[in-house]
C-alpha positions, 0 to 999 in steps of 0.5 A: 311176334306179331306187330299190328301198328300204322307204322310204316315198314321203315319205323318198323325196321328201325324200331327191329335194328334198336331192339335186336343190338339191345337184346340180354335175351338175344345176346345171350342166345345167339353166343355159346355157352361153354358148358363144364360137367364135372363129378363132384 
């Protein structure tokens, strides 16, 4: 993603930390999802 802002580097780093810590999509993509395929 591209962020166009006048915020300083510390504010951007803090935003990134908060988003990474609370993103449900990020958590799903980072975790292995067990899949088992069996015949019907």
